[in-house]
mmCIF file of the N, C-alpha and C atoms, coordinates in Angstrom:
data_MODEL
# 
_entry.id   MODEL 
# 
loop_
_atom_site.group_PDB 
_atom_site.id 
_atom_site.type_symbol 
_atom_site.label_atom_id 
_atom_site.label_alt_id 
_atom_site.label_comp_id 
_atom_site.label_asym_id 
_atom_site.label_entity_id 
_atom_site.label_seq_id 
_atom_site.pdbx_PDB_ins_code 
_atom_site.Cartn_x 
_atom_site.Cartn_y 
_atom_site.Cartn_z 
_atom_site.occupancy 
_atom_site.B_iso_or_equiv 
_atom_site.pdbx_formal_charge 
_atom_site.auth_seq_id 
_atom_site.auth_comp_id 
_atom_site.auth_asym_id 
_atom_site.auth_atom_id 
_atom_site.pdbx_PDB_model_num 
ATOM 1   N N  . UNK A 1 1  ? 199.867 106.745 124.833 1.00 0.00 ? 1  UNK A N  1 
ATOM 2   C CA . UNK A 1 1  ? 199.041 106.959 123.685 1.00 0.00 ? 1  UNK A CA 1 
ATOM 3   C C  . UNK A 1 1  ? 199.619 106.247 122.438 1.00 0.00 ? 1  UNK A C  1 
ATOM 4   N N  . UNK A 1 2  ? 200.951 106.298 122.350 1.00 0.00 ? 2  UNK A N  1 
ATOM 5   C CA . UNK A 1 2  ? 201.639 105.697 121.217 1.00 0.00 ? 2  UNK A CA 1 
ATOM 6   C C  . UNK A 1 2  ? 201.912 104.235 121.505 1.00 0.00 ? 2  UNK A C  1 
ATOM 7   N N  . UNK A 1 3  ? 201.277 103.368 120.717 1.00 0.00 ? 3  UNK A N  1 
ATOM 8   C CA . UNK A 1 3  ? 201.473 101.889 120.930 1.00 0.00 ? 3  UNK A CA 1 
ATOM 9   C C  . UNK A 1 3  ? 202.430 101.266 119.941 1.00 0.00 ? 3  UNK A C  1 
ATOM 10  N N  . UNK A 1 4  ? 203.393 102.017 119.483 1.00 0.00 ? 4  UNK A N  1 
ATOM 11  C CA . UNK A 1 4  ? 204.457 101.492 118.617 1.00 0.00 ? 4  UNK A CA 1 
ATOM 12  C C  . UNK A 1 4  ? 204.130 101.559 117.171 1.00 0.00 ? 4  UNK A C  1 
ATOM 13  N N  . UNK A 1 5  ? 203.036 102.027 116.746 1.00 0.00 ? 5  UNK A N  1 
ATOM 14  C CA . UNK A 1 5  ? 202.648 102.109 115.354 1.00 0.00 ? 5  UNK A CA 1 
ATOM 15  C C  . UNK A 1 5  ? 202.878 103.512 114.841 1.00 0.00 ? 5  UNK A C  1 
ATOM 16  N N  . UNK A 1 6  ? 203.621 103.603 113.780 1.00 0.00 ? 6  UNK A N  1 
ATOM 17  C CA . UNK A 1 6  ? 203.796 104.902 113.083 1.00 0.00 ? 6  UNK A CA 1 
ATOM 18  C C  . UNK A 1 6  ? 202.742 105.068 112.002 1.00 0.00 ? 6  UNK A C  1 
ATOM 19  N N  . UNK A 1 7  ? 202.156 106.261 111.906 1.00 0.00 ? 7  UNK A N  1 
ATOM 20  C CA . UNK A 1 7  ? 201.192 106.484 110.858 1.00 0.00 ? 7  UNK A CA 1 
ATOM 21  C C  . UNK A 1 7  ? 201.949 107.098 109.663 1.00 0.00 ? 7  UNK A C  1 
ATOM 22  N N  . UNK A 1 8  ? 201.963 106.408 108.592 1.00 0.00 ? 8  UNK A N  1 
ATOM 23  C CA . UNK A 1 8  ? 202.643 106.805 107.370 1.00 0.00 ? 8  UNK A CA 1 
ATOM 24  C C  . UNK A 1 8  ? 201.691 107.806 106.575 1.00 0.00 ? 8  UNK A C  1 
ATOM 25  N N  . UNK A 1 9  ? 202.237 108.843 106.137 1.00 0.00 ? 9  UNK A N  1 
ATOM 26  C CA . UNK A 1 9  ? 201.449 109.818 105.429 1.00 0.00 ? 9  UNK A CA 1 
ATOM 27  C C  . UNK A 1 9  ? 201.407 109.466 103.941 1.00 0.00 ? 9  UNK A C  1 
ATOM 28  N N  . UNK A 1 10 ? 200.228 109.693 103.369 1.00 0.00 ? 10 UNK A N  1 
ATOM 29  C CA . UNK A 1 10 ? 200.089 109.435 101.937 1.00 0.00 ? 10 UNK A CA 1 
ATOM 30  C C  . UNK A 1 10 ? 200.560 110.630 101.145 1.00 0.00 ? 10 UNK A C  1 
ATOM 31  N N  . UNK A 1 11 ? 201.198 110.404 100.017 1.00 0.00 ? 11 UNK A N  1 
ATOM 32  C CA . UNK A 1 11 ? 201.598 111.530 99.182  1.00 0.00 ? 11 UNK A CA 1 
ATOM 33  C C  . UNK A 1 11 ? 200.390 111.951 98.348  1.00 0.00 ? 11 UNK A C  1 
ATOM 34  N N  . UNK A 1 12 ? 200.496 113.117 97.794  1.00 0.00 ? 12 UNK A N  1 
ATOM 35  C CA . UNK A 1 12 ? 199.373 113.669 96.985  1.00 0.00 ? 12 UNK A CA 1 
ATOM 36  C C  . UNK A 1 12 ? 199.090 112.749 95.794  1.00 0.00 ? 12 UNK A C  1 
ATOM 37  N N  . UNK A 1 13 ? 200.103 112.181 95.220  1.00 0.00 ? 13 UNK A N  1 
ATOM 38  C CA . UNK A 1 13 ? 199.913 111.269 94.092  1.00 0.00 ? 13 UNK A CA 1 
ATOM 39  C C  . UNK A 1 13 ? 199.142 109.992 94.505  1.00 0.00 ? 13 UNK A C  1 
ATOM 40  N N  . UNK A 1 14 ? 199.407 109.503 95.677  1.00 0.00 ? 14 UNK A N  1 
ATOM 41  C CA . UNK A 1 14 ? 198.675 108.297 96.150  1.00 0.00 ? 14 UNK A CA 1 
ATOM 42  C C  . UNK A 1 14 ? 197.264 108.665 96.482  1.00 0.00 ? 14 UNK A C  1 
ATOM 43  N N  . UNK A 1 15 ? 197.021 109.818 97.005  1.00 0.00 ? 15 UNK A N  1 
ATOM 44  C CA . UNK A 1 15 ? 195.617 110.265 97.336  1.00 0.00 ? 15 UNK A CA 1 
ATOM 45  C C  . UNK A 1 15 ? 194.792 110.386 96.054  1.00 0.00 ? 15 UNK A C  1 
ATOM 46  N N  . UNK A 1 16 ? 195.382 111.040 95.031  1.00 0.00 ? 16 UNK A N  1 
ATOM 47  C CA . UNK A 1 16 ? 194.676 111.268 93.799  1.00 0.00 ? 16 UNK A CA 1 
ATOM 48  C C  . UNK A 1 16 ? 194.444 109.883 93.132  1.00 0.00 ? 16 UNK A C  1 
ATOM 49  N N  . UNK A 1 17 ? 195.434 109.014 93.102  1.00 0.00 ? 17 UNK A N  1 
ATOM 50  C CA . UNK A 1 17 ? 195.256 107.734 92.468  1.00 0.00 ? 17 UNK A CA 1 
ATOM 51  C C  . UNK A 1 17 ? 194.182 106.879 93.163  1.00 0.00 ? 17 UNK A C  1 
ATOM 52  N N  . UNK A 1 18 ? 194.267 106.732 94.495  1.00 0.00 ? 18 UNK A N  1 
ATOM 53  C CA . UNK A 1 18 ? 193.348 105.944 95.232  1.00 0.00 ? 18 UNK A CA 1 
ATOM 54  C C  . UNK A 1 18 ? 191.957 106.590 95.191  1.00 0.00 ? 18 UNK A C  1 
ATOM 55  N N  . UNK A 1 19 ? 191.834 107.863 95.247  1.00 0.00 ? 19 UNK A N  1 
ATOM 56  C CA . UNK A 1 19 ? 190.522 108.528 95.144  1.00 0.00 ? 19 UNK A CA 1 
ATOM 57  C C  . UNK A 1 19 ? 189.894 108.348 93.790  1.00 0.00 ? 19 UNK A C  1 
ATOM 58  N N  . UNK A 1 20 ? 190.695 108.328 92.722  1.00 0.00 ? 20 UNK A N  1 
ATOM 59  C CA . UNK A 1 20 ? 190.167 108.137 91.393  1.00 0.00 ? 20 UNK A CA 1 
ATOM 60  C C  . UNK A 1 20 ? 189.686 106.718 91.213  1.00 0.00 ? 20 UNK A C  1 
ATOM 61  N N  . UNK A 1 21 ? 190.393 105.766 91.836  1.00 0.00 ? 21 UNK A N  1 
ATOM 62  C CA . UNK A 1 21 ? 189.959 104.374 91.741  1.00 0.00 ? 21 UNK A CA 1 
ATOM 63  C C  . UNK A 1 21 ? 188.638 104.140 92.439  1.00 0.00 ? 21 UNK A C  1 
ATOM 64  N N  . UNK A 1 22 ? 188.445 104.752 93.615  1.00 0.00 ? 22 UNK A N  1 
ATOM 65  C CA . UNK A 1 22 ? 187.196 104.696 94.354  1.00 0.00 ? 22 UNK A CA 1 
ATOM 66  C C  . UNK A 1 22 ? 186.094 105.322 93.614  1.00 0.00 ? 22 UNK A C  1 
ATOM 67  N N  . UNK A 1 23 ? 186.373 106.485 92.947  1.00 0.00 ? 23 UNK A N  1 
ATOM 68  C CA . UNK A 1 23 ? 185.348 107.193 92.160  1.00 0.00 ? 23 UNK A CA 1 
ATOM 69  C C  . UNK A 1 23 ? 184.901 106.343 90.996  1.00 0.00 ? 23 UNK A C  1 
ATOM 70  N N  . UNK A 1 24 ? 185.833 105.670 90.366  1.00 0.00 ? 24 UNK A N  1 
ATOM 71  C CA . UNK A 1 24 ? 185.458 104.867 89.218  1.00 0.00 ? 24 UNK A CA 1 
ATOM 72  C C  . UNK A 1 24 ? 184.592 103.657 89.664  1.00 0.00 ? 24 UNK A C  1 
ATOM 73  N N  . UNK A 1 25 ? 184.982 103.035 90.815  1.00 0.00 ? 25 UNK A N  1 
ATOM 74  C CA . UNK A 1 25 ? 184.235 101.870 91.315  1.00 0.00 ? 25 UNK A CA 1 
ATOM 75  C C  . UNK A 1 25 ? 182.852 102.271 91.769  1.00 0.00 ? 25 UNK A C  1 
ATOM 76  N N  . UNK A 1 26 ? 182.665 103.570 92.142  1.00 0.00 ? 26 UNK A N  1 
ATOM 77  C CA . UNK A 1 26 ? 181.281 103.989 92.574  1.00 0.00 ? 26 UNK A CA 1 
ATOM 78  C C  . UNK A 1 26 ? 180.450 104.400 91.301  1.00 0.00 ? 26 UNK A C  1 
ATOM 79  N N  . UNK A 1 27 ? 181.036 105.096 90.384  1.00 0.00 ? 27 UNK A N  1 
ATOM 80  C CA . UNK A 1 27 ? 180.233 105.669 89.299  1.00 0.00 ? 27 UNK A CA 1 
ATOM 81  C C  . UNK A 1 27 ? 179.952 104.724 88.101  1.00 0.00 ? 27 UNK A C  1 
ATOM 82  N N  . UNK A 1 28 ? 180.910 103.880 87.799  1.00 0.00 ? 28 UNK A N  1 
ATOM 83  C CA . UNK A 1 28 ? 180.728 103.045 86.585  1.00 0.00 ? 28 UNK A CA 1 
ATOM 84  C C  . UNK A 1 28 ? 179.523 102.089 86.737  1.00 0.00 ? 28 UNK A C  1 
ATOM 85  N N  . UNK A 1 29 ? 179.314 101.461 87.853  1.00 0.00 ? 29 UNK A N  1 
ATOM 86  C CA . UNK A 1 29 ? 178.139 100.562 87.914  1.00 0.00 ? 29 UNK A CA 1 
ATOM 87  C C  . UNK A 1 29 ? 176.810 101.349 87.751  1.00 0.00 ? 29 UNK A C  1 
ATOM 88  N N  . UNK A 1 30 ? 176.782 102.523 88.332  1.00 0.00 ? 30 UNK A N  1 
ATOM 89  C CA . UNK A 1 30 ? 175.473 103.275 88.219  1.00 0.00 ? 30 UNK A CA 1 
ATOM 90  C C  . UNK A 1 30 ? 175.279 103.758 86.767  1.00 0.00 ? 30 UNK A C  1 
ATOM 91  N N  . UNK A 1 31 ? 176.322 104.167 86.090  1.00 0.00 ? 31 UNK A N  1 
ATOM 92  C CA . UNK A 1 31 ? 176.133 104.619 84.749  1.00 0.00 ? 31 UNK A CA 1 
ATOM 93  C C  . UNK A 1 31 ? 175.793 103.481 83.800  1.00 0.00 ? 31 UNK A C  1 
ATOM 94  N N  . UNK A 1 32 ? 176.394 102.336 84.083  1.00 0.00 ? 32 UNK A N  1 
ATOM 95  C CA . UNK A 1 32 ? 176.097 101.135 83.205  1.00 0.00 ? 32 UNK A CA 1 
ATOM 96  C C  . UNK A 1 32 ? 174.585 100.661 83.491  1.00 0.00 ? 32 UNK A C  1 
ATOM 97  N N  . UNK A 1 33 ? 174.221 100.685 84.773  1.00 0.00 ? 33 UNK A N  1 
ATOM 98  C CA . UNK A 1 33 ? 172.825 100.348 85.072  1.00 0.00 ? 33 UNK A CA 1 
ATOM 99  C C  . UNK A 1 33 ? 171.825 101.324 84.463  1.00 0.00 ? 33 UNK A C  1 
ATOM 100 N N  . UNK A 1 34 ? 172.164 102.588 84.480  1.00 0.00 ? 34 UNK A N  1 
ATOM 101 C CA . UNK A 1 34 ? 171.356 103.582 83.817  1.00 0.00 ? 34 UNK A CA 1 
ATOM 102 C C  . UNK A 1 34 ? 171.098 103.353 82.355  1.00 0.00 ? 34 UNK A C  1 
ATOM 103 N N  . UNK A 1 35 ? 172.258 103.174 81.661  1.00 0.00 ? 35 UNK A N  1 
ATOM 104 C CA . UNK A 1 35 ? 172.251 102.971 80.197  1.00 0.00 ? 35 UNK A CA 1 
ATOM 105 C C  . UNK A 1 35 ? 171.456 101.695 79.855  1.00 0.00 ? 35 UNK A C  1 
ATOM 106 N N  . UNK A 1 36 ? 171.745 100.604 80.517  1.00 0.00 ? 36 UNK A N  1 
ATOM 107 C CA . UNK A 1 36 ? 171.044 99.348  80.231  1.00 0.00 ? 36 UNK A CA 1 
ATOM 108 C C  . UNK A 1 36 ? 169.589 99.435  80.556  1.00 0.00 ? 36 UNK A C  1 
ATOM 109 N N  . UNK A 1 37 ? 169.247 99.977  81.649  1.00 0.00 ? 37 UNK A N  1 
ATOM 110 C CA . UNK A 1 37 ? 167.784 100.076 82.021  1.00 0.00 ? 37 UNK A CA 1 
ATOM 111 C C  . UNK A 1 37 ? 167.090 101.120 81.024  1.00 0.00 ? 37 UNK A C  1 
ATOM 112 N N  . UNK A 1 38 ? 167.741 102.133 80.637  1.00 0.00 ? 38 UNK A N  1 
ATOM 113 C CA . UNK A 1 38 ? 167.135 103.058 79.704  1.00 0.00 ? 38 UNK A CA 1 
ATOM 114 C C  . UNK A 1 38 ? 166.856 102.385 78.355  1.00 0.00 ? 38 UNK A C  1 
ATOM 115 N N  . UNK A 1 39 ? 167.876 101.533 77.935  1.00 0.00 ? 39 UNK A N  1 
ATOM 116 C CA . UNK A 1 39 ? 167.741 100.834 76.661  1.00 0.00 ? 39 UNK A CA 1 
ATOM 117 C C  . UNK A 1 39 ? 166.613 99.793  76.725  1.00 0.00 ? 39 UNK A C  1 
ATOM 118 N N  . UNK A 1 40 ? 166.574 99.082  77.853  1.00 0.00 ? 40 UNK A N  1 
ATOM 119 C CA . UNK A 1 40 ? 165.529 97.991  77.984  1.00 0.00 ? 40 UNK A CA 1 
ATOM 120 C C  . UNK A 1 40 ? 164.125 98.581  78.238  1.00 0.00 ? 40 UNK A C  1 
ATOM 121 N N  . UNK A 1 41 ? 164.014 99.494  79.209  1.00 0.00 ? 41 UNK A N  1 
ATOM 122 C CA . UNK A 1 41 ? 162.726 100.000 79.520  1.00 0.00 ? 41 UNK A CA 1 
ATOM 123 C C  . UNK A 1 41 ? 162.203 101.166 78.727  1.00 0.00 ? 41 UNK A C  1 
ATOM 124 N N  . UNK A 1 42 ? 163.092 101.834 78.038  1.00 0.00 ? 42 UNK A N  1 
ATOM 125 C CA . UNK A 1 42 ? 162.817 103.032 77.183  1.00 0.00 ? 42 UNK A CA 1 
ATOM 126 C C  . UNK A 1 42 ? 162.057 104.094 77.950  1.00 0.00 ? 42 UNK A C  1 
ATOM 127 N N  . UNK A 1 43 ? 162.450 104.292 79.238  1.00 0.00 ? 43 UNK A N  1 
ATOM 128 C CA . UNK A 1 43 ? 161.798 105.300 80.083  1.00 0.00 ? 43 UNK A CA 1 
ATOM 129 C C  . UNK A 1 43 ? 162.940 105.979 80.870  1.00 0.00 ? 43 UNK A C  1 
ATOM 130 N N  . UNK A 1 44 ? 163.068 107.286 80.625  1.00 0.00 ? 44 UNK A N  1 
ATOM 131 C CA . UNK A 1 44 ? 164.210 107.975 81.266  1.00 0.00 ? 44 UNK A CA 1 
ATOM 132 C C  . UNK A 1 44 ? 164.116 108.155 82.759  1.00 0.00 ? 44 UNK A C  1 
ATOM 133 N N  . UNK A 1 45 ? 162.854 108.314 83.239  1.00 0.00 ? 45 UNK A N  1 
ATOM 134 C CA . UNK A 1 45 ? 162.670 108.541 84.657  1.00 0.00 ? 45 UNK A CA 1 
ATOM 135 C C  . UNK A 1 45 ? 162.992 107.242 85.434  1.00 0.00 ? 45 UNK A C  1 
ATOM 136 N N  . UNK A 1 46 ? 162.426 106.105 84.971  1.00 0.00 ? 46 UNK A N  1 
ATOM 137 C CA . UNK A 1 46 ? 162.715 104.855 85.640  1.00 0.00 ? 46 UNK A CA 1 
ATOM 138 C C  . UNK A 1 46 ? 164.190 104.517 85.527  1.00 0.00 ? 46 UNK A C  1 
ATOM 139 N N  . UNK A 1 47 ? 164.830 104.781 84.442  1.00 0.00 ? 47 UNK A N  1 
ATOM 140 C CA . UNK A 1 47 ? 166.238 104.510 84.294  1.00 0.00 ? 47 UNK A CA 1 
ATOM 141 C C  . UNK A 1 47 ? 167.091 105.396 85.285  1.00 0.00 ? 47 UNK A C  1 
ATOM 142 N N  . UNK A 1 48 ? 166.697 106.673 85.474  1.00 0.00 ? 48 UNK A N  1 
ATOM 143 C CA . UNK A 1 48 ? 167.370 107.523 86.397  1.00 0.00 ? 48 UNK A CA 1 
ATOM 144 C C  . UNK A 1 48 ? 167.229 107.066 87.819  1.00 0.00 ? 48 UNK A C  1 
ATOM 145 N N  . UNK A 1 49 ? 166.076 106.572 88.151  1.00 0.00 ? 49 UNK A N  1 
ATOM 146 C CA . UNK A 1 49 ? 165.798 106.063 89.546  1.00 0.00 ? 49 UNK A CA 1 
ATOM 147 C C  . UNK A 1 49 ? 166.641 104.847 89.777  1.00 0.00 ? 49 UNK A C  1 
ATOM 148 N N  . UNK A 1 50 ? 166.677 103.924 88.830  1.00 0.00 ? 50 UNK A N  1 
ATOM 149 C CA . UNK A 1 50 ? 167.493 102.670 88.962  1.00 0.00 ? 50 UNK A CA 1 
ATOM 150 C C  . UNK A 1 50 ? 168.941 103.090 89.076  1.00 0.00 ? 50 UNK A C  1 
ATOM 151 N N  . UNK A 1 51 ? 169.475 104.017 88.235  1.00 0.00 ? 51 UNK A N  1 
ATOM 152 C CA . UNK A 1 51 ? 170.798 104.379 88.311  1.00 0.00 ? 51 UNK A CA 1 
ATOM 153 C C  . UNK A 1 51 ? 171.170 105.084 89.671  1.00 0.00 ? 51 UNK A C  1 
ATOM 154 N N  . UNK A 1 52 ? 170.218 105.891 90.147  1.00 0.00 ? 52 UNK A N  1 
ATOM 155 C CA . UNK A 1 52 ? 170.496 106.528 91.433  1.00 0.00 ? 52 UNK A CA 1 
ATOM 156 C C  . UNK A 1 52 ? 170.485 105.531 92.611  1.00 0.00 ? 52 UNK A C  1 
ATOM 157 N N  . UNK A 1 53 ? 169.644 104.581 92.577  1.00 0.00 ? 53 UNK A N  1 
ATOM 158 C CA . UNK A 1 53 ? 169.604 103.490 93.586  1.00 0.00 ? 53 UNK A CA 1 
ATOM 159 C C  . UNK A 1 53 ? 170.947 102.692 93.605  1.00 0.00 ? 53 UNK A C  1 
ATOM 160 N N  . UNK A 1 54 ? 171.354 102.296 92.415  1.00 0.00 ? 54 UNK A N  1 
ATOM 161 C CA . UNK A 1 54 ? 172.610 101.611 92.327  1.00 0.00 ? 54 UNK A CA 1 
ATOM 162 C C  . UNK A 1 54 ? 173.799 102.499 92.774  1.00 0.00 ? 54 UNK A C  1 
ATOM 163 N N  . UNK A 1 55 ? 173.721 103.739 92.432  1.00 0.00 ? 55 UNK A N  1 
ATOM 164 C CA . UNK A 1 55 ? 174.772 104.654 92.880  1.00 0.00 ? 55 UNK A CA 1 
ATOM 165 C C  . UNK A 1 55 ? 174.880 104.787 94.368  1.00 0.00 ? 55 UNK A C  1 
ATOM 166 N N  . UNK A 1 56 ? 173.798 104.897 95.087  1.00 0.00 ? 56 UNK A N  1 
ATOM 167 C CA . UNK A 1 56 ? 173.761 105.022 96.543  1.00 0.00 ? 56 UNK A CA 1 
ATOM 168 C C  . UNK A 1 56 ? 174.199 103.722 97.202  1.00 0.00 ? 56 UNK A C  1 
ATOM 169 N N  . UNK A 1 57 ? 173.799 102.610 96.588  1.00 0.00 ? 57 UNK A N  1 
ATOM 170 C CA . UNK A 1 57 ? 174.322 101.273 97.112  1.00 0.00 ? 57 UNK A CA 1 
ATOM 171 C C  . UNK A 1 57 ? 175.891 101.232 96.987  1.00 0.00 ? 57 UNK A C  1 
ATOM 172 N N  . UNK A 1 58 ? 176.375 101.635 95.862  1.00 0.00 ? 58 UNK A N  1 
ATOM 173 C CA . UNK A 1 58 ? 177.816 101.578 95.654  1.00 0.00 ? 58 UNK A CA 1 
ATOM 174 C C  . UNK A 1 58 ? 178.508 102.603 96.557  1.00 0.00 ? 58 UNK A C  1 
ATOM 175 N N  . UNK A 1 59 ? 177.875 103.762 96.882  1.00 0.00 ? 59 UNK A N  1 
ATOM 176 C CA . UNK A 1 59 ? 178.426 104.645 97.804  1.00 0.00 ? 59 UNK A CA 1 
ATOM 177 C C  . UNK A 1 59 ? 178.492 104.084 99.245  1.00 0.00 ? 59 UNK A C  1 
ATOM 178 N N  . UNK A 1 60 ? 177.517 103.251 99.599  1.00 0.00 ? 60 UNK A N  1 
ATOM 179 C CA . UNK A 1 60 ? 177.514 102.557 100.846 1.00 0.00 ? 60 UNK A CA 1 
ATOM 180 C C  . UNK A 1 60 ? 178.692 101.648 101.024 1.00 0.00 ? 60 UNK A C  1 
ATOM 181 N N  . UNK A 1 61 ? 179.094 101.000 99.890  1.00 0.00 ? 61 UNK A N  1 
ATOM 182 C CA . UNK A 1 61 ? 180.224 100.036 99.944  1.00 0.00 ? 61 UNK A CA 1 
ATOM 183 C C  . UNK A 1 61 ? 181.559 100.836 99.808  1.00 0.00 ? 61 UNK A C  1 
ATOM 184 N N  . UNK A 1 62 ? 181.518 102.123 99.416  1.00 0.00 ? 62 UNK A N  1 
ATOM 185 C CA . UNK A 1 62 ? 182.753 102.811 99.161  1.00 0.00 ? 62 UNK A CA 1 
ATOM 186 C C  . UNK A 1 62 ? 183.606 103.011 100.458 1.00 0.00 ? 62 UNK A C  1 
ATOM 187 N N  . UNK A 1 63 ? 183.002 103.116 101.612 1.00 0.00 ? 63 UNK A N  1 
ATOM 188 C CA . UNK A 1 63 ? 183.777 103.274 102.828 1.00 0.00 ? 63 UNK A CA 1 
ATOM 189 C C  . UNK A 1 63 ? 184.604 102.016 103.096 1.00 0.00 ? 63 UNK A C  1 
ATOM 190 N N  . UNK A 1 64 ? 183.924 100.826 102.848 1.00 0.00 ? 64 UNK A N  1 
ATOM 191 C CA . UNK A 1 64 ? 184.683 99.542  103.060 1.00 0.00 ? 64 UNK A CA 1 
ATOM 192 C C  . UNK A 1 64 ? 185.785 99.465  102.057 1.00 0.00 ? 64 UNK A C  1 
ATOM 193 N N  . UNK A 1 65 ? 185.516 99.853  100.829 1.00 0.00 ? 65 UNK A N  1 
ATOM 194 C CA . UNK A 1 65 ? 186.587 99.752  99.756  1.00 0.00 ? 65 UNK A CA 1 
ATOM 195 C C  . UNK A 1 65 ? 187.707 100.721 100.091 1.00 0.00 ? 65 UNK A C  1 
ATOM 196 N N  . UNK A 1 66 ? 187.398 101.940 100.537 1.00 0.00 ? 66 UNK A N  1 
ATOM 197 C CA . UNK A 1 66 ? 188.459 102.901 100.811 1.00 0.00 ? 66 UNK A CA 1 
ATOM 198 C C  . UNK A 1 66 ? 189.298 102.542 101.980 1.00 0.00 ? 66 UNK A C  1 
ATOM 199 N N  . UNK A 1 67 ? 188.689 101.832 102.992 1.00 0.00 ? 67 UNK A N  1 
ATOM 200 C CA . UNK A 1 67 ? 189.513 101.407 104.137 1.00 0.00 ? 67 UNK A CA 1 
ATOM 201 C C  . UNK A 1 67 ? 190.492 100.316 103.684 1.00 0.00 ? 67 UNK A C  1 
ATOM 202 N N  . UNK A 1 68 ? 190.129 99.420  102.841 1.00 0.00 ? 68 UNK A N  1 
ATOM 203 C CA . UNK A 1 68 ? 190.992 98.403  102.321 1.00 0.00 ? 68 UNK A CA 1 
ATOM 204 C C  . UNK A 1 68 ? 192.086 98.960  101.314 1.00 0.00 ? 68 UNK A C  1 
ATOM 205 N N  . UNK A 1 69 ? 191.642 99.956  100.548 1.00 0.00 ? 69 UNK A N  1 
ATOM 206 C CA . UNK A 1 69 ? 192.504 100.546 99.557  1.00 0.00 ? 69 UNK A CA 1 
ATOM 207 C C  . UNK A 1 69 ? 193.548 101.519 100.201 1.00 0.00 ? 69 UNK A C  1 
ATOM 208 N N  . UNK A 1 70 ? 193.206 102.187 101.246 1.00 0.00 ? 70 UNK A N  1 
ATOM 209 C CA . UNK A 1 70 ? 194.016 103.211 101.825 1.00 0.00 ? 70 UNK A CA 1 
ATOM 210 C C  . UNK A 1 70 ? 194.982 102.569 102.881 1.00 0.00 ? 70 UNK A C  1 
ATOM 211 N N  . UNK A 1 71 ? 194.889 101.366 103.227 1.00 0.00 ? 71 UNK A N  1 
ATOM 212 C CA . UNK A 1 71 ? 195.851 100.765 104.178 1.00 0.00 ? 71 UNK A CA 1 
ATOM 213 C C  . UNK A 1 71 ? 197.203 101.006 103.643 1.00 0.00 ? 71 UNK A C  1 
ATOM 214 N N  . UNK A 1 72 ? 198.035 101.627 104.427 1.00 0.00 ? 72 UNK A N  1 
ATOM 215 C CA . UNK A 1 72 ? 199.374 101.955 104.046 1.00 0.00 ? 72 UNK A CA 1 
ATOM 216 C C  . UNK A 1 72 ? 200.361 101.421 105.010 1.00 0.00 ? 72 UNK A C  1 
ATOM 217 N N  . UNK A 1 73 ? 201.131 100.449 104.519 1.00 0.00 ? 73 UNK A N  1 
ATOM 218 C CA . UNK A 1 73 ? 202.103 99.829  105.373 1.00 0.00 ? 73 UNK A CA 1 
ATOM 219 C C  . UNK A 1 73 ? 203.467 100.477 105.334 1.00 0.00 ? 73 UNK A C  1 
# 
């Protein structure tokens, strides 16, 4: 079962830091898209829908981002 690779454990500080980076990468684009679309369209509902769509797209990429970010050598 063991193929010579040791799994290094992440410290709590590393988990919090990397989790915060992922959270920022997911939420900032959706908040910016919401604010810009609300300013341009002047419609709160459409701006919320646009922000939600951008947020879910960013969440879809968060798994790929987290796999690259959490690689621990």
